RODO-273507 format. One record per residue (C-alpha): residue in three letters; x, y, z; residue number from 1. Coordinates in steps of 0.25 Angstrom, whole numbers, plus 5000, padded with zeros to 4 digits. Example, Ala and Ser with C-alpha at 12.3 -4.5 7.8 and 13.67 -1.06 7.14 Angstrom:
ala / 5049 / 4982 / 5031 / 1
ser / 5055 / 4996 / 5029 / 2
END
This chain:
met / 5150 / 4941 / 5075 / 1
ser / 5160 / 4951 / 5079 / 2
gly / 5158 / 4965 / 5084 / 3
val / 5161 / 4971 / 5072 / 4
ala / 5153 / 4961 / 5063 / 5
ala / 5142 / 4963 / 5072 / 6
ala / 5142 / 4978 / 5073 / 7
ala / 5144 / 4978 / 5058 / 8
ala / 5132 / 4969 / 5055 / 9
ala / 5123 / 4979 / 5065 / 10
pro / 5114 / 4987 / 5058 / 11
arg / 5116 / 5003 / 5058 / 12
gly / 5112 / 5010 / 5070 / 13
thr / 5114 / 4997 / 5078 / 14
tyr / 5126 / 4996 / 5089 / 15
thr / 5132 / 4980 / 5090 / 16
leu / 5136 / 4975 / 5102 / 17
val / 5144 / 4960 / 5103 / 18
pro / 5145 / 4955 / 5116 / 19
pro / 5153 / 4945 / 5121 / 20
glu / 5143 / 4934 / 5117 / 21
gly / 5144 / 4940 / 5102 / 22
val / 5130 / 4941 / 5099 / 23
pro / 5129 / 4956 / 5094 / 24
ile / 5119 / 4964 / 5101 / 25
his / 5113 / 4976 / 5092 / 26
leu / 5109 / 4989 / 5098 / 27
ala / 5102 / 5000 / 5091 / 28
leu / 5110 / 5013 / 5092 / 29
ala / 5103 / 5025 / 5097 / 30
pro / 5099 / 5035 / 5087 / 31
val / 5106 / 5048 / 5088 / 32
gly / 5094 / 5056 / 5088 / 33
leu / 5087 / 5047 / 5099 / 34
arg / 5102 / 5050 / 5107 / 35
phe / 5100 / 5065 / 5103 / 36
ala / 5084 / 5065 / 5109 / 37
ala / 5090 / 5058 / 5122 / 38
gln / 5101 / 5067 / 5124 / 39
thr / 5090 / 5080 / 5123 / 40
val / 5083 / 5073 / 5134 / 41
asp / 5095 / 5072 / 5143 / 42
phe / 5101 / 5085 / 5139 / 43
leu / 5085 / 5091 / 5142 / 44
leu / 5085 / 5084 / 5156 / 45
thr / 5100 / 5088 / 5162 / 46
gly / 5096 / 5102 / 5154 / 47
leu / 5083 / 5103 / 5162 / 48
ala / 5091 / 5098 / 5176 / 49
ala / 5103 / 5110 / 5173 / 50
gly / 5091 / 5119 / 5168 / 51
ser / 5084 / 5118 / 5182 / 52
leu / 5096 / 5119 / 5191 / 53
val / 5100 / 5134 / 5182 / 54
val / 5086 / 5137 / 5187 / 55
ile / 5088 / 5135 / 5201 / 56
leu / 5101 / 5143 / 5201 / 57
ala / 5096 / 5154 / 5192 / 58
val / 5083 / 5154 / 5202 / 59
ser / 5093 / 5154 / 5214 / 60
glu / 5100 / 5165 / 5209 / 61
ile / 5114 / 5157 / 5209 / 62
val / 5116 / 5159 / 5194 / 63
thr / 5114 / 5173 / 5187 / 64
phe / 5106 / 5173 / 5173 / 65
glu / 5119 / 5176 / 5166 / 66
leu / 5125 / 5162 / 5171 / 67
leu / 5114 / 5154 / 5169 / 68
gly / 5117 / 5148 / 5154 / 69
ala / 5131 / 5144 / 5159 / 70
val / 5126 / 5138 / 5173 / 71
phe / 5116 / 5130 / 5165 / 72
ala / 5127 / 5124 / 5156 / 73
leu / 5135 / 5119 / 5166 / 74
leu / 5125 / 5115 / 5175 / 75
phe / 5120 / 5106 / 5162 / 76
leu / 5134 / 5101 / 5162 / 77
phe / 5132 / 5096 / 5177 / 78
val / 5119 / 5089 / 5174 / 79
arg / 5122 / 5083 / 5162 / 80
ala / 5135 / 5077 / 5164 / 81
pro / 5132 / 5069 / 5175 / 82
tyr / 5118 / 5065 / 5169 / 83
tyr / 5122 / 5058 / 5157 / 84
val / 5134 / 5051 / 5164 / 85
leu / 5125 / 5047 / 5177 / 86
thr / 5112 / 5042 / 5167 / 87
glu / 5119 / 5035 / 5159 / 88
leu / 5126 / 5027 / 5169 / 89
phe / 5115 / 5024 / 5178 / 90
trp / 5105 / 5021 / 5167 / 91
val / 5115 / 5014 / 5159 / 92
gly / 5118 / 5021 / 5148 / 93
arg / 5106 / 5030 / 5147 / 94
thr / 5102 / 5044 / 5151 / 95
ala / 5089 / 5049 / 5152 / 96
gly / 5085 / 5053 / 5138 / 97
lys / 5092 / 5039 / 5134 / 98
arg / 5083 / 5030 / 5143 / 99
trp / 5071 / 5038 / 5137 / 100
leu / 5075 / 5036 / 5122 / 101
gly / 5080 / 5022 / 5125 / 102
leu / 5095 / 5024 / 5122 / 103
arg / 5106 / 5019 / 5128 / 104
val / 5121 / 5021 / 5131 / 105
ile / 5129 / 5006 / 5128 / 106
ala / 5144 / 5004 / 5128 / 107
ala / 5149 / 5000 / 5115 / 108
asp / 5157 / 4989 / 5118 / 109
gly / 5144 / 4982 / 5124 / 110
arg / 5148 / 4983 / 5139 / 111
ala / 5142 / 4991 / 5151 / 112
leu / 5143 / 5005 / 5150 / 113
thr / 5154 / 5011 / 5158 / 114
pro / 5154 / 5023 / 5166 / 115
thr / 5166 / 5028 / 5159 / 116
ala / 5158 / 5028 / 5147 / 117
thr / 5146 / 5035 / 5151 / 118
val / 5154 / 5046 / 5157 / 119
leu / 5163 / 5047 / 5145 / 120
arg / 5151 / 5046 / 5135 / 121
asn / 5143 / 5058 / 5142 / 122
phe / 5156 / 5067 / 5144 / 123
met / 5158 / 5066 / 5131 / 124
lys / 5144 / 5071 / 5127 / 125
glu / 5148 / 5084 / 5135 / 126
ala / 5161 / 5086 / 5126 / 127
glu / 5152 / 5083 / 5114 / 128
val / 5140 / 5093 / 5115 / 129
phe / 5137 / 5098 / 5129 / 130
leu / 5150 / 5105 / 5133 / 131
pro / 5152 / 5113 / 5119 / 132
ala / 5138 / 5117 / 5121 / 133
thr / 5140 / 5120 / 5136 / 134
ala / 5152 / 5129 / 5131 / 135
leu / 5144 / 5137 / 5123 / 136
leu / 5134 / 5141 / 5134 / 137
ile / 5144 / 5145 / 5145 / 138
ile / 5155 / 5151 / 5138 / 139
gln / 5152 / 5165 / 5137 / 140
gly / 5156 / 5173 / 5123 / 141
val / 5160 / 5160 / 5117 / 142
ser / 5166 / 5162 / 5103 / 143
leu / 5161 / 5157 / 5090 / 144
val / 5172 / 5147 / 5087 / 145
pro / 5170 / 5140 / 5100 / 146
gly / 5156 / 5138 / 5098 / 147
ile / 5158 / 5134 / 5084 / 148
ala / 5167 / 5123 / 5088 / 149
ala / 5158 / 5120 / 5100 / 150
leu / 5147 / 5117 / 5089 / 151
leu / 5155 / 5109 / 5080 / 152
trp / 5159 / 5100 / 5091 / 153
thr / 5146 / 5097 / 5095 / 154
ala / 5141 / 5096 / 5080 / 155
leu / 5152 / 5084 / 5079 / 156
val / 5150 / 5077 / 5091 / 157
leu / 5135 / 5075 / 5085 / 158
ile / 5139 / 5071 / 5073 / 159
ile / 5147 / 5060 / 5079 / 160
pro / 5136 / 5049 / 5081 / 161
phe / 5131 / 5050 / 5067 / 162
cys / 5144 / 5047 / 5062 / 163
asn / 5146 / 5033 / 5068 / 164
arg / 5140 / 5021 / 5069 / 165
arg / 5137 / 5019 / 5083 / 166
arg / 5132 / 5034 / 5084 / 167
gln / 5142 / 5036 / 5095 / 168
arg / 5144 / 5050 / 5099 / 169
leu / 5157 / 5055 / 5104 / 170
gly / 5154 / 5052 / 5118 / 171
asp / 5151 / 5037 / 5114 / 172
leu / 5163 / 5036 / 5105 / 173
ile / 5172 / 5039 / 5116 / 174
ala / 5164 / 5032 / 5129 / 175
gly / 5162 / 5019 / 5119 / 176
thr / 5146 / 5019 / 5120 / 177
val / 5134 / 5018 / 5112 / 178
val / 5121 / 5023 / 5114 / 179
val / 5111 / 5013 / 5108 / 180
thr / 5094 / 5012 / 5108 / 181
glu / 5089 / 5003 / 5119 / 182
pro / 5083 / 4990 / 5115 / 183
glu / 5069 / 4989 / 5116 / 184
thr / 5066 / 4977 / 5127 / 185
arg / 5055 / 4969 / 5123 / 186
leu / 5050 / 4957 / 5133 / 187
leu / 5043 / 4946 / 5127 / 188
pro / 5030 / 4943 / 5134 / 189
glu / 5030 / 4934 / 5146 / 190
leu / 5025 / 4921 / 5144 / 191
thr / 5022 / 4919 / 5157 / 192
ala / 5012 / 4930 / 5159 / 193
ser / 5001 / 4922 / 5148 / 194
gly / 4988 / 4917 / 5153 / 195
thr / 4992 / 4903 / 5156 / 196
ala / 4982 / 4900 / 5168 / 197
asp / 4975 / 4889 / 5160 / 198
phe / 4988 / 4879 / 5161 / 199
val / 4992 / 4875 / 5174 / 200
phe / 5005 / 4866 / 5176 / 201
ala / 5009 / 4859 / 5187 / 202
ser / 5023 / 4859 / 5192 / 203
his / 5026 / 4844 / 5188 / 204
gln / 5023 / 4848 / 5173 / 205
leu / 5034 / 4860 / 5175 / 206
asp / 5045 / 4850 / 5178 / 207
his / 5047 / 4845 / 5165 / 208
tyr / 5054 / 4857 / 5157 / 209
gly / 5064 / 4866 / 5159 / 210
ala / 5069 / 4881 / 5155 / 211
phe / 5074 / 4876 / 5142 / 212
glu / 5059 / 4871 / 5139 / 213
leu / 5055 / 4883 / 5145 / 214
gln / 5062 / 4892 / 5136 / 215
thr / 5058 / 4884 / 5123 / 216
leu / 5044 / 4884 / 5126 / 217
glu / 5046 / 4899 / 5127 / 218
gln / 5051 / 4902 / 5115 / 219
ile / 5038 / 4894 / 5108 / 220
leu / 5029 / 4903 / 5115 / 221
arg / 5035 / 4915 / 5110 / 222
ala / 5036 / 4910 / 5094 / 223
pro / 5027 / 4918 / 5086 / 224
glu / 5012 / 4913 / 5086 / 225
gly / 5012 / 4914 / 5069 / 226
val / 4999 / 4921 / 5064 / 227
glu / 4987 / 4914 / 5066 / 228
gly / 4982 / 4904 / 5054 / 229
thr / 4997 / 4903 / 5048 / 230
ala / 5007 / 4890 / 5048 / 231
glu / 5015 / 4897 / 5057 / 232
ala / 5004 / 4899 / 5068 / 233
thr / 5000 / 4883 / 5066 / 234
arg / 5014 / 4879 / 5067 / 235
arg / 5015 / 4888 / 5081 / 236
gln / 5002 / 4880 / 5087 / 237
glu / 5007 / 4866 / 5083 / 238
thr / 5021 / 4868 / 5090 / 239
leu / 5012 / 4874 / 5102 / 240
glu / 5004 / 4861 / 5103 / 241
ala / 5015 / 4853 / 5102 / 242
val / 5023 / 4860 / 5112 / 243
val / 5011 / 4859 / 5121 / 244
ala / 5009 / 4843 / 5119 / 245
gln / 5024 / 4842 / 5122 / 246
ile / 5024 / 4851 / 5135 / 247
gln / 5010 / 4842 / 5139 / 248
ala / 5015 / 4829 / 5136 / 249
arg / 5029 / 4831 / 5145 / 250
ile / 5022 / 4839 / 5157 / 251
gly / 5011 / 4829 / 5157 / 252
his / 5000 / 4841 / 5154 / 253
thr / 4987 / 4832 / 5150 / 254
asp / 4977 / 4845 / 5148 / 255
pro / 4973 / 4847 / 5135 / 256
val / 4977 / 4860 / 5127 / 257
glu / 4970 / 4866 / 5115 / 258
pro / 4979 / 4872 / 5106 / 259
ser / 4974 / 4885 / 5107 / 260
glu / 4980 / 4884 / 5121 / 261
cys / 4994 / 4878 / 5119 / 262
arg / 5000 / 4893 / 5119 / 263
arg / 4993 / 4895 / 5132 / 264
phe / 4997 / 4882 / 5138 / 265
leu / 5012 / 4885 / 5134 / 266
glu / 5013 / 4898 / 5140 / 267
ala / 5007 / 4892 / 5154 / 268
phe / 5017 / 4881 / 5152 / 269
tyr / 5027 / 4891 / 5150 / 270
ala / 5024 / 4899 / 5162 / 271
ala / 5023 / 4888 / 5171 / 272
gln / 5035 / 4882 / 5166 / 273
arg / 5043 / 4894 / 5169 / 274
ala / 5037 / 4897 / 5182 / 275
his / 5042 / 4883 / 5186 / 276
leu / 5055 / 4884 / 5182 / 277
glu / 5058 / 4897 / 5189 / 278
ala / 5052 / 4891 / 5202 / 279
arg / 5063 / 4880 / 5200 / 280
gln / 5074 / 4888 / 5198 / 281
leu / 5070 / 4897 / 5210 / 282
met / 5073 / 4883 / 5218 / 283
gly / 5086 / 4881 / 5211 / 284
glu / 5081 / 4871 / 5199 / 285
arg / 5084 / 4876 / 5185 / 286
arg / 5078 / 4868 / 5174 / 287
ala / 5086 / 4869 / 5160 / 288
asp / 5076 / 4860 / 5152 / 289
lys / 5066 / 4848 / 5153 / 290
his / 5079 / 4839 / 5156 / 291
his / 5081 / 4846 / 5171 / 292
ser / 5079 / 4833 / 5178 / 293
lys / 5087 / 4824 / 5170 / 294
pro / 5102 / 4823 / 5170 / 295
glu / 5108 / 4835 / 5163 / 296
ala / 5110 / 4836 / 5147 / 297
pro / 5123 / 4837 / 5142 / 298
ala / 5128 / 4852 / 5140 / 299
gly / 5123 / 4858 / 5126 / 300
his / 5109 / 4850 / 5129 / 301
his / 5100 / 4862 / 5128 / 302
ala / 5110 / 4871 / 5120 / 303
lys / 5100 / 4877 / 5111 / 304
gly / 5092 / 4885 / 5121 / 305
ser / 5081 / 4887 / 5111 / 306
gln / 5069 / 4877 / 5106 / 307
asn / 5060 / 4878 / 5096 / 308
pro / 5047 / 4872 / 5097 / 309
ala / 5050 / 4858 / 5089 / 310
glu / 5062 / 4856 / 5097 / 311
phe / 5055 / 4858 / 5110 / 312
gln / 5044 / 4847 / 5105 / 313
gln / 5056 / 4838 / 5102 / 314
gln / 5062 / 4840 / 5116 / 315
glu / 5050 / 4836 / 5122 / 316
ser / 5048 / 4823 / 5115 / 317
lys / 5062 / 4819 / 5122 / 318
pro / 5062 / 4811 / 5136 / 319
END
């Protein structure tokens, strides 16, 4: 699928990246309201820092009361401008407000966010909103016309994110950046953390399998259990029992395994097999599959990369 086709197929509110591998990656665009909330947090942080400096200057009588407004506006600029640039550089596209609300700035072409793009988009933010507002505070006796012009300019740039599909403000359009919502990271439960002390396997029993079979066993264990009493749950139990029988026959495990213990047996074997393979790999021995001790199979022998339980059983029946 081409980049244009992938973008067209993506639902509204989603930004699609197509890397060189050709597999589209869909990211949720940051809602304008959430971006405004993050901007408010950053505004308050920088404003508090600038205000603290003004208080120090006022208490020290370095600045007269009449100049406090202008000094605050200048200090706010000197605090704010480097804050946005440095935080997005060091936190990879995130300010404190964006981190708190789960937002991130990325390059629109999917590449790494460059310092040039970061500086450009944030300096444009000054020209879009902050400098017009600061000018109204600094310039004494400003006439009505410049004030109206500044307000119209600010209103115009605030409308821009609502007028394009990627919700980009003017600085994003010029710098080639997009603000997205960071996807929630969900880790599957660790299979080796299960209570598996009831089953112990000797080293020679773990020499029969490689990484390919271990991955297949993990897929079997992570498959849905099904609702108890349904046909799906019955088929699931039959599959577990068949896989247990195949493994027992291959490794020479003669102790009986009750049907209710099949899953715990497989979890224990998975944990022991994984630890065994990892220890072998530390010694420089990689075991791709159960044929590791035989001559290498022709290229593409395990090209599928996955296996369902039926195929696992069929493979086990082969020498």
